[in-house]
C-alpha positions as CSV (number, residue, x, y, z in Angstrom):
1,M,175.7,136.5,240.6
2,A,179.4,137.5,241.2
3,N,180.4,133.9,241.5
4,S,178.6,133.1,238.3
5,N,180.3,135.9,236.4
6,E,183.7,134.7,237.7
7,E,182.9,131.2,236.5
8,L,181.8,132.4,233.1
9,K,185.0,134.4,232.7
10,K,187.1,131.3,233.6
11,L,185.2,129.2,231.0
12,K,185.5,131.9,228.4
13,D,189.2,132.3,229.0
14,F,189.8,128.6,228.8
15,I,188.0,128.3,225.5
16,K,189.7,131.4,224.1
17,N,193.1,129.9,225.0
18,S,192.1,126.5,223.4
19,R,192.0,127.7,219.8
20,K,195.1,125.7,218.7
21,D,193.8,122.5,220.5
22,M,190.4,122.9,218.7
23,I,192.2,123.1,215.4
24,N,194.2,120.0,216.3
25,L,191.1,118.0,217.2
26,E,189.4,119.0,214.0
27,T,192.5,117.9,212.1
28,L,192.6,114.6,213.9
29,L,188.9,113.8,213.3
30,T,189.1,114.8,209.6
31,S,192.1,112.5,209.1
32,V,190.0,109.5,210.1
33,P,187.2,109.2,207.5
34,A,184.0,107.8,208.9
35,L,181.9,106.8,205.9
36,A,178.9,104.5,206.1
37,P,179.0,101.2,204.2
38,E,176.4,102.6,201.9
39,N,178.9,105.3,201.0
40,G,181.8,102.9,200.4
41,G,183.2,103.1,204.0
42,V,183.6,100.8,207.0
43,G,181.7,103.0,209.5
44,E,182.8,105.1,212.5
45,Y,185.0,102.6,214.5
46,D,188.4,104.2,213.9
47,K,187.1,107.7,214.4
48,A,185.3,106.7,217.6
49,E,188.5,105.1,218.9
50,A,190.5,108.3,218.1
51,L,188.0,110.5,219.9
52,I,187.9,108.3,222.9
53,K,191.7,108.3,223.2
54,W,191.8,112.1,222.8
55,L,189.2,112.5,225.5
56,S,190.9,110.0,227.9
57,D,194.3,111.6,227.4
58,R,192.8,114.8,228.8
59,G,191.3,113.2,231.8
60,L,187.7,112.8,230.5
61,K,187.3,109.1,231.3
62,N,183.6,108.8,232.2
63,I,182.8,107.3,228.8
64,E,180.3,104.6,227.7
65,R,179.9,102.9,224.4
66,Y,176.7,101.6,222.8
67,D,177.7,99.7,219.8
68,A,175.0,98.9,217.2
69,P,175.7,95.6,215.4
70,D,176.4,95.9,211.7
71,K,178.2,93.1,209.9
72,R,179.2,95.4,207.1
73,A,181.2,97.7,209.4
74,K,184.7,97.4,210.8
75,N,184.6,94.9,213.8
76,G,180.9,94.4,213.0
77,V,179.7,97.5,215.0
78,R,178.7,101.1,214.6
79,P,179.8,102.9,217.8
80,N,177.8,105.4,219.8
81,I,179.6,107.2,222.6
82,V,178.4,109.0,225.8
83,L,180.7,111.2,227.8
84,T,179.3,112.3,231.2
85,I,180.2,115.3,233.3
86,P,178.5,114.9,236.7
87,G,176.5,117.9,237.8
88,K,175.2,119.3,241.1
89,S,171.8,117.8,240.3
90,D,170.8,114.7,238.4
91,E,167.1,115.7,238.2
92,Y,167.6,116.1,234.5
93,S,170.6,116.0,232.1
94,L,171.7,118.4,229.4
95,W,172.5,116.4,226.3
96,I,174.5,117.8,223.4
97,M,174.4,115.4,220.5
98,S,176.6,115.4,217.4
99,H,177.4,112.7,214.9
100,L,180.6,111.0,214.0
101,D,179.9,110.0,210.4
102,V,180.5,112.2,207.3
103,V,179.6,112.1,203.7
104,P,182.0,111.3,200.8
105,P,184.0,114.2,199.4
106,G,182.3,113.9,196.0
107,E,184.1,115.0,192.9
108,I,187.7,115.4,194.0
109,S,188.6,117.8,191.2
110,L,186.3,120.4,192.8
111,W,188.4,120.5,196.0
112,N,191.3,122.9,196.2
113,S,193.0,120.6,198.8
114,D,192.9,117.0,200.1
115,P,189.5,116.7,201.7
116,W,190.9,114.5,204.5
117,K,193.6,116.9,205.5
118,V,192.5,120.1,207.3
119,V,193.7,123.4,205.7
120,E,193.6,126.6,207.8
121,K,193.0,129.7,205.8
122,D,191.5,133.1,206.6
123,G,190.1,132.0,209.9
124,K,188.5,128.9,208.4
125,L,189.2,125.2,208.5
126,I,188.7,123.4,205.2
127,G,188.1,119.7,204.9
128,R,185.3,117.0,204.7
129,G,183.3,117.0,207.9
130,V,184.8,120.1,209.5
131,E,181.4,121.7,209.7
132,D,179.1,118.7,209.4
133,N,179.3,117.8,212.2
134,Q,182.7,118.2,213.7
135,Q,182.2,121.9,214.4
136,G,179.4,121.1,216.8
137,L,181.2,118.1,218.2
138,V,184.4,120.1,218.9
139,S,182.4,123.0,220.5
140,S,180.6,120.6,222.8
141,V,183.9,118.8,223.8
142,F,185.6,122.1,224.7
143,A,182.6,123.3,226.6
144,A,182.8,120.2,228.7
145,L,186.6,120.3,228.9
146,A,186.4,123.9,230.1
147,L,184.2,122.8,233.0
148,F,186.4,119.8,233.8
149,K,189.8,121.7,233.7
150,T,188.5,124.7,235.7
151,G,186.9,122.5,238.3
152,I,183.5,124.1,237.8
153,I,180.6,121.8,238.4
154,P,177.7,122.2,236.1
155,S,174.2,122.8,237.6
156,H,172.9,119.6,236.1
157,T,174.6,116.5,234.7
158,V,176.0,117.1,231.2
159,K,176.1,114.3,228.6
160,L,177.8,114.5,225.3
161,L,176.4,112.0,222.8
162,F,178.4,111.2,219.7
163,I,176.3,109.1,217.3
164,A,176.8,106.9,214.3
165,D,174.9,106.8,211.0
166,E,173.3,110.2,210.9
167,E,174.1,110.8,207.2
168,V,172.4,107.5,206.0
169,G,169.3,107.2,208.0
170,S,170.3,106.8,211.7
171,K,169.4,103.1,211.9
172,Y,172.6,102.4,213.7
173,G,172.6,105.7,215.6
174,I,169.8,107.5,217.4
175,K,167.1,105.1,216.2
176,Y,169.1,102.2,217.6
177,L,169.6,104.0,220.9
178,L,166.0,104.9,221.2
179,K,164.9,101.3,220.5
180,E,167.5,99.4,222.5
181,H,168.7,101.7,225.3
182,N,166.8,103.8,227.8
183,L,169.2,106.8,227.9
184,F,166.9,109.8,228.1
185,K,164.4,111.2,230.6
186,K,161.4,113.1,229.5
187,Q,162.6,116.2,231.3
188,D,166.1,116.2,229.8
189,L,167.3,119.1,227.7
190,I,168.6,118.0,224.3
191,L,170.6,120.3,222.0
192,I,171.7,119.2,218.5
193,P,174.4,121.5,217.1
194,D,173.9,120.3,213.5
195,G,172.1,123.2,211.8
196,G,171.8,126.9,212.1
197,D,172.8,130.2,210.5
198,P,175.9,132.4,210.3
199,K,174.7,134.6,213.2
200,G,173.5,131.9,215.5
201,E,170.1,133.4,215.7
202,T,167.8,130.6,214.8
203,I,166.7,127.7,216.9
204,E,165.1,124.9,214.9
205,I,162.1,123.3,216.7
206,A,160.1,121.7,214.0
207,E,160.5,119.7,210.8
208,K,158.1,119.2,207.9
209,N,156.8,115.7,207.5
210,I,158.7,113.9,204.7
211,L,156.9,111.8,202.2
212,W,158.9,110.3,199.2
213,M,156.8,108.3,196.7
214,R,157.7,106.2,193.7
215,F,154.9,105.6,191.1
216,H,155.2,102.8,188.6
217,T,152.7,103.2,185.8
218,V,152.1,100.2,183.6
219,G,150.3,100.7,180.3
220,K,150.8,99.1,176.9
221,Q,153.6,99.9,174.5
222,S,152.8,100.6,170.8
223,H,154.1,102.4,167.7
224,G,154.1,106.2,167.9
225,S,151.8,106.3,164.9
226,M,149.2,104.0,166.5
227,P,148.4,105.3,170.0
228,N,145.0,103.7,169.7
229,K,146.7,100.3,170.0
230,G,148.6,101.2,173.2
231,K,148.1,102.8,176.6
232,N,150.6,105.6,177.0
233,A,152.1,105.3,180.5
234,C,154.0,108.5,180.0
235,V,150.9,110.6,179.5
236,A,149.2,108.9,182.4
237,A,152.2,109.5,184.7
238,A,152.4,113.1,183.6
239,D,148.8,113.7,184.5
240,L,149.4,111.9,187.8
241,M,152.4,114.0,188.7
242,L,150.5,117.3,187.9
243,R,147.7,116.1,190.2
244,I,150.2,115.3,193.0
245,N,151.7,118.8,192.6
246,D,148.2,120.3,192.9
247,L,147.9,118.8,196.4
248,E,149.7,122.0,197.4
249,K,146.2,123.7,196.9
250,R,144.5,121.0,198.9
251,F,146.8,121.0,201.9
252,D,147.2,124.8,201.9
253,K,147.6,125.9,205.5
254,K,150.6,128.1,206.3
255,D,153.1,128.3,209.1
256,D,155.5,131.2,209.1
257,I,158.2,129.4,211.1
258,F,158.9,127.4,207.9
259,D,160.5,128.6,204.6
260,P,158.5,128.2,202.4
261,P,155.6,128.5,204.9
262,Y,153.5,125.9,203.1
263,S,153.5,122.2,202.3
264,T,155.2,121.2,199.0
265,F,154.4,118.4,196.7
266,Q,157.1,118.3,194.0
267,P,157.6,115.8,191.2
268,T,161.3,115.0,191.0
269,M,163.1,112.0,189.6
270,H,161.8,110.4,186.4
271,L,163.4,107.2,185.0
272,A,164.2,106.6,181.4
273,N,161.5,104.6,179.6
274,V,161.7,103.8,175.9
275,S,164.7,104.1,173.6
276,G,163.1,105.6,170.5
277,V,161.1,108.7,169.7
278,N,158.5,106.6,167.8
279,I,157.7,104.3,170.6
280,I,154.7,105.0,172.9
281,P,155.9,103.8,176.4
282,G,154.0,101.1,178.2
283,D,156.0,101.7,181.4
284,D,156.9,104.8,183.4
285,V,158.6,105.4,186.8
286,S,158.2,108.8,188.4
287,C,158.9,110.1,191.9
288,A,157.7,112.9,194.2
289,D,159.3,114.6,197.2
290,C,156.7,116.0,199.6
291,R,157.4,118.2,202.6
292,I,154.3,118.5,204.6
293,L,153.5,120.8,207.5
294,P,153.3,119.0,210.9
295,C,149.6,120.0,211.2
296,Y,148.8,117.3,208.6
297,K,149.1,113.6,209.0
298,I,150.8,111.5,206.3
299,K,148.0,109.0,206.4
300,D,145.5,111.7,205.4
301,V,147.8,112.8,202.5
302,L,148.1,109.1,201.3
303,K,144.3,108.9,201.2
304,E,144.2,111.7,198.8
305,V,147.1,110.2,196.8
306,E,145.3,106.9,196.5
307,A,142.1,108.7,195.2
308,I,144.2,110.5,192.7
309,Y,146.0,107.5,191.2
310,T,142.8,105.5,191.1
311,E,141.2,108.2,189.0
312,V,144.2,108.3,186.7
313,E,144.1,104.5,186.3
314,K,140.4,104.6,185.2
315,K,141.0,107.6,182.9
316,Y,143.9,106.0,181.0
317,G,143.3,102.3,181.5
318,V,146.7,101.8,183.2
319,K,147.8,100.2,186.4
320,I,149.7,102.3,189.0
321,E,151.8,100.9,191.8
322,L,152.8,103.1,194.7
323,E,156.0,102.5,196.7
324,L,156.8,104.7,199.8
325,L,160.5,105.4,199.8
326,Q,160.3,107.5,203.0
327,A,157.5,108.5,205.3
328,E,158.6,110.4,208.4
329,E,156.6,112.6,210.6
330,S,157.3,114.2,214.0
331,P,155.7,116.7,216.3
332,A,157.3,120.1,217.0
333,T,159.2,121.0,220.1
334,P,157.1,123.7,221.9
335,A,158.5,127.2,221.5
336,D,158.4,127.5,225.3
337,A,160.1,124.2,226.0
338,P,162.9,124.4,228.7
339,I,165.7,123.8,226.2
340,V,164.4,126.5,223.9
341,K,163.9,129.0,226.7
342,K,167.3,128.3,228.4
343,L,169.2,128.4,225.1
344,S,167.5,131.7,224.1
345,K,168.3,133.2,227.5
346,T,171.9,132.1,227.3
347,L,172.4,133.5,223.8
348,K,171.0,136.8,225.0
349,E,173.2,137.0,228.1
350,V,176.5,135.9,226.7
351,H,176.3,137.2,223.1
352,G,173.5,139.7,223.0
353,I,171.7,137.6,220.4
354,K,167.9,137.6,220.2
355,A,167.1,134.1,219.0
356,R,164.0,133.1,217.1
357,T,162.5,129.7,216.5
358,I,162.1,128.2,213.0
359,G,161.1,125.1,211.3
360,I,162.8,123.4,208.4
361,G,161.9,121.3,205.4
362,G,164.7,118.8,205.8
363,G,165.1,116.0,208.3
364,T,167.4,115.8,211.3
365,V,167.8,113.4,214.3
366,G,165.7,115.9,216.2
367,G,162.7,114.5,214.4
368,D,163.4,111.0,215.8
369,L,163.7,112.4,219.3
370,R,160.5,114.4,219.1
371,K,158.7,111.4,217.7
372,A,159.8,109.5,220.7
373,G,158.5,112.2,223.1
374,Y,161.6,114.2,223.8
375,N,161.9,117.9,223.2
376,A,165.0,118.7,221.1
377,A,166.4,122.0,219.7
378,V,168.8,122.2,216.7
379,W,171.1,125.2,216.8
380,S,174.6,126.3,216.0
381,T,176.5,129.2,214.3
382,L,177.6,128.1,210.9
383,D,177.6,129.0,207.2
384,E,175.7,125.8,206.1
385,V,178.3,124.6,203.6
386,C,177.8,120.9,204.5
387,H,178.2,118.3,201.8
388,Q,179.8,120.9,199.5
389,P,183.3,120.7,198.0
390,N,185.8,122.8,200.1
391,E,183.5,122.5,203.1
392,Y,184.7,124.8,205.8
393,S,184.0,125.8,209.4
394,V,184.7,129.2,210.9
395,I,187.1,128.9,213.9
396,A,185.5,131.9,215.6
397,N,182.1,130.1,215.4
398,T,183.5,127.0,217.0
399,E,184.8,129.1,219.9
400,A,181.6,131.1,220.3
401,D,179.4,128.0,220.3
402,A,181.7,126.3,222.8
403,Y,181.2,129.3,225.1
404,T,177.4,129.3,224.6
405,M,177.3,125.6,225.5
406,A,179.6,126.0,228.5
407,A,177.3,128.8,229.8
408,L,174.3,126.7,229.1
409,M,175.9,123.9,231.2
410,L,176.6,126.3,234.0
411,D,173.0,127.5,233.8
C-alpha cells in the first residue's frame, strides 16, 4: 500500500505541475477547428495531426491511426487515433475515449471573444470545444503522460481513443471502428469523459432509446368556408400528435435513474403548410421526439404508432406516411460492471466522492458500445455548457479528472 501511495503522490504532483501545459494543449486544439462536412468543415484531419505531433514531441509514440474514408473531408479521411501505454497485464485494457470534432460556434455576436482562441479567465478556459470534448481529452492525455514521465507502469494496458464524427452521428467514428476493426475485448473497461456534473458524482450507465418520427399527412385542400369539400390534413395531424403524446400513458413504467423517470413522446417540429388563413390544408408534416426507457423495445412502440395512424387515416379519410428519422436503442451497462465499480472506488479513495449511477435521455457513443456488447461508463466533472456561446471548461476540473484517470490506470 505504501508503494501505491507513493506512486499516487508522484502522479498527483506531476498533474498539479502541468497546469500551464494543459492550458497550452487546450489552446492548440481549439485553434484547429474540427468541424464535420455537415457543419461546413473539412473534418478532423488537421486537429488529429496537431495532437499526434504534440504527443510524439513528449515521447508518446505508440500511436495508431484508423482513418475512415470520407471523400468530403480533407485528404478523404476522418482520423481515429489510439495511443497505447503498455501495462503489467494485457488481460484487459482500460480505454478512455474522447472525440476530436466540435460543433460550430453558432451566432458569433453572442460570444465575448473569438471562439477559436482560448481565453483564460477566473479559473476557466473559454472557447469552442474546450469542454466538449477537449476537457476529457486533455485530462486523459495528462493522466497517461503522468504515468509515462514518472516511469510508473499501469496495472493493465491503457488505451486512449480519440474519435471522429461524434457530433454528427459517429458514422466515421465509433460506428466505423466497431464495424471495420476489432479493437475491443469484452472484458475491457471503457470510460467516456463526455458527460457529467459539476461535482463529478454521477456515472451514466444507460440511455433512453431514441425514436424520431416524421409524419406526412395527405388530405385534400379546400376553401376555408367549405370544409365539406376538403379533408383537413392539419386537423388529422393534430389528432395524431395528441395520440402520440398519449403513448406516455401506455408505456408508463418508471426508472428513477433517469430524469424524468418515464418515457416521453413529444410532438416537436411542424412544417408550414398553406399560405392563407382561408385555406384548409391538404398537406401537413409533423414530427415527434420520443425518449423511451430501455425496458421497452422500439419495435413494440412502432406497432402502437402504426395502429394509431391507421385509426386517424380512417377517421379523417387521409393518408399518413411515416418516416423514421432516428431509431436507436441500447442496453444499460450493469451498475455492478467492473468499470463502474472501479471508477466509483477510485472517486471515493482519491476525492472522497460517493458516486451514483444515472441514465440520460440523450444519446452518446456509449450507446453504440453497449449495443455492440461492451460495458461503457460516461463520467467527468463539468458544468455542461457544451454547444453554448462562451463555452468554458474549469481548469481545476481538468486537473482533478486527470488525477482520477491516473489513479484508475494505476488501479
